PAMAR-60560 format. One record per residue: residue in one letter; x, z, y of N, C-alpha, C in turn; residue number from 0. Coordinates in steps of 0.001 Angstrom, whole numbers, plus 500000, padded with zeros to 6 digits. Example, Ala and Ser with C-alpha at 12.3 -4.5 7.8 and 13.67 -1.06 7.14 Angstrom:
// PAMAR-60560
residuo n.c1 n.c3 n.c2 ca.c1 ca.c3 ca.c2 c.c1 c.c3 c.c2 num
A 513190 507800 494310 512300 507800 495500 513200 507800 496700 0
S 512850 507080 497750 513670 507140 498940 512900 507870 500030 1
***
This chain:
// PAMAR-60560
residuo n.c1 n.c3 n.c2 ca.c1 ca.c3 ca.c2 c.c1 c.c3 c.c2 num
V 108789 519774 736754 109050 521192 736662 109912 521487 735437 0
V 109627 520803 734339 110415 521018 733123 111861 520594 733354 1
G 112043 519512 734123 113399 519048 734420 114210 520074 735185 2
V 113573 520798 736082 114274 521832 736858 114737 522957 735938 3
F 113882 523372 735005 114273 524434 734069 115405 523975 733152 4
I 115371 522728 732737 116462 522194 731907 117754 522154 732722 5
W 117636 521718 733989 118809 521646 734859 119408 523030 735072 6
F 118563 524048 735327 119060 525413 735505 119605 525987 734206 7
G 119065 525568 733068 119578 526040 731792 120946 525463 731480 8
V 121154 524198 731805 122429 523540 731526 123494 523950 732539 9
M 123124 523962 733814 124083 524273 734866 123469 525296 735823 10
P 123539 526592 735500 122914 527601 736370 123644 527685 737716 11
P 122921 528038 738773 123550 528137 740088 124470 529350 740175 12
H 125576 529184 740850 126483 530293 741096 127285 530017 742365 13
T 127946 531038 742842 128719 530934 744077 130196 531185 743788 14
I 131019 530783 744739 132449 531045 744670 132871 531678 745997 15
V 133926 532453 745958 134487 533044 747170 135801 532335 747437 16
D 135878 531675 748599 137059 530903 748970 137883 531710 749964 17
Y 139087 532092 749546 139976 532872 750407 140989 531993 751132 18
E 141033 530706 750829 142048 529830 751398 141772 529475 752854 19
E 140531 529465 753271 140174 529030 754621 140711 529978 755690 20
Q 140608 531281 755462 141002 532258 756480 142017 533231 755900 21
R 143183 532743 755597 144214 533584 754986 145124 534181 756073 22
P 145015 535493 756318 145885 536134 757313 147234 536484 756683 23
P 148208 536847 757519 149515 537239 756973 149437 538492 756100 24
N 148545 539415 756442 148393 540637 755673 147305 540422 754612 25
P 147640 540487 753311 146645 540228 752269 145493 541228 752232 26
E 145703 542433 752773 144621 543421 752768 143510 543066 753752 27
L 143825 542244 754737 142832 541833 755727 142176 540493 755384 28
A 142416 539995 754199 141881 538684 753807 140361 538720 753759 29
R 139763 537666 754252 138312 537533 754243 137958 536252 753505 30
G 136995 536356 752648 136568 535190 751896 135294 534596 752459 31
I 135095 533322 752161 133885 532621 752561 133073 532365 751305 32
L 131845 532836 751306 130955 532655 750163 130371 531251 750221 33
K 130636 530455 749191 130179 529070 749155 129352 528821 747906 34
C 128387 527968 748047 127583 527544 746906 128390 526545 746095 35
D 128517 526784 744825 129284 525895 743957 128345 524814 743425 36
M 128122 523788 744260 127197 522716 743924 127857 521389 744272 37
S 127853 520469 743340 128473 519177 743598 127546 518303 744432 38
D 128125 517264 745026 127317 516340 745819 126289 515620 744952 39
L 126644 515321 743716 125708 514652 742807 124508 515551 742503 40
S 124748 516831 742315 123643 517758 742076 122727 517853 743285 41
L 123316 517851 744469 122507 517913 745678 121666 516653 745838 42
I 122246 515502 745566 121507 514246 745664 120370 514223 744650 43
C 120626 514685 743441 119565 514734 742432 118458 515691 742848 44
C 118822 516783 743463 117842 517773 743900 116966 517222 745029 45
L 117562 516486 745946 116825 515951 747086 116149 514617 746805 46
S 116445 514003 745675 115901 512670 745390 114380 512695 745242 47
Y 113819 513762 744709 112364 513851 744573 111696 513819 745943 48
S 112256 514552 746893 111708 514549 748253 111836 513177 748896 49
I 112945 512510 748635 113151 511179 749202 112163 510186 748613 50
V 111909 510270 747315 110937 509368 746673 109546 509603 747256 51
L 109144 510846 747433 107848 511142 748035 107776 510630 749474 52
M 108843 510796 750222 108855 510352 751603 108728 508832 751705 53
V 109464 508117 750882 109396 506658 750903 108018 506176 750466 54
T 107460 506793 749439 106126 506405 748967 105076 506634 750047 55
C 105117 507770 750705 104150 508053 751777 104332 507103 752951 56
T 105581 506744 753264 105818 505816 754366 105279 504430 754036 57
V 105463 503972 752797 104938 502665 752390 103423 502660 752504 58
Y 102780 503705 752033 101325 503758 752129 100848 503956 753563 59
A 101638 504582 754407 101274 504695 755819 101314 503331 756495 60
V 102285 502501 756133 102356 501144 756673 101198 500307 756147 61
K 100880 500471 754865 099773 499705 754279 098425 500102 754865 62
S 098284 501325 755310 096988 501801 755801 096749 501445 757266 63
R 097598 500658 757876 097391 500268 759266 096132 499417 759431 64
G 095781 498653 758417 094655 497741 758529 093307 498354 758200 65
V 093243 499649 758028 091966 500285 757700 091097 500348 758957 66
P 089791 500531 758801 088916 500595 759976 089294 501727 760928 67
E 088858 501597 762160 089184 502577 763200 088568 503947 762923 68
T 087548 504006 762088 086916 505291 761806 087774 506164 760899 69
F 088774 505571 760274 089679 506339 759413 090800 506880 760296 70
N 090613 508060 760844 091520 508605 761852 092796 509222 761282 71
E 092875 509412 759976 094044 510075 759408 095249 509145 759281 72
A 095064 507845 759386 096172 506902 759180 097233 507032 760262 73
K 096850 507195 761506 097828 507271 762593 098697 508526 762520 74
P 098124 509722 762326 099007 510907 762238 099919 510881 761010 75
I 099406 510371 759888 100254 510287 758697 101402 509325 758941 76
G 101098 508175 759532 102151 507205 759843 103178 507773 760795 77
F 102721 508424 761872 103654 509008 762840 104535 510067 762182 78
T 103936 510897 761357 104699 511943 760673 105744 511356 759741 79
M 105370 510329 759009 106314 509742 758057 107431 508986 758773 80
Y 107120 508316 759898 108177 507615 760626 109183 508604 761205 81
T 108702 509704 761758 109636 510697 762295 110426 511377 761186 82
T 109787 511601 760035 110510 512190 758908 111621 511262 758431 83
C 111344 509975 758364 112383 509015 757961 113549 509018 758944 84
I 113253 509096 760225 114322 509112 761230 115164 510380 761091 85
V 114522 511514 760866 115253 512764 760693 116138 512704 759449 86
W 115623 512162 758349 116415 512059 757124 117564 511071 757297 87
L 117341 509984 758020 118427 509031 758254 119545 509658 759076 88
A 119210 510617 759912 120244 511332 760657 120851 512461 759827 89
F 120043 513122 758996 120508 514286 758244 121547 513923 757184 90
V 121297 512881 756428 122160 512568 755282 123596 512290 755709 91
P 123876 511384 756672 125290 511192 757040 125914 512408 757718 92
I 125123 513141 758493 125676 514333 759149 126028 515389 758108 93
F 125154 515597 757112 125418 516616 756101 126653 516278 755281 94
F 126737 515044 754782 127875 514694 753945 129142 514485 754767 95
G 129011 514191 756050 130192 514054 756911 130796 515383 757285 96
T 129989 516430 757324 130492 517760 757692 130547 518706 756502 97
A 130504 518194 755291 130461 519052 754113 131723 519880 753936 98
Q 132858 519380 754357 134116 520093 754147 134507 520975 755329 99
S 133783 520880 756436 134147 521695 757589 133555 523091 757464 100
T 134230 524050 758037 133785 525431 758003 133459 525866 759414 101
E 132341 526545 759573 131974 527043 760896 132887 528207 761241 102
K 133492 528137 762393 134454 529190 762783 134007 529873 764024 103
***
């Protein structure tokens, strides 16, 4: 938590308005796109905590396979973590692959 406050103190979040994407011939009709001014490194640092938690939970879900059958929480935790890993493996390349595209 202290790291987040230090990060916001050093580099506070802000937005930029990009007019280059949709520049019409008439400057009075120009429309800007509001974008978050965040670098890829900042995004990776922000999401790294979630990734560390996800990997740790997945490792412990694999380790808990050998517990007795009366421990019913191991299967749902394992299933949840495996699906979360699959979603993240799809999310990361899709997000960084489409980072420069604009929805039109």
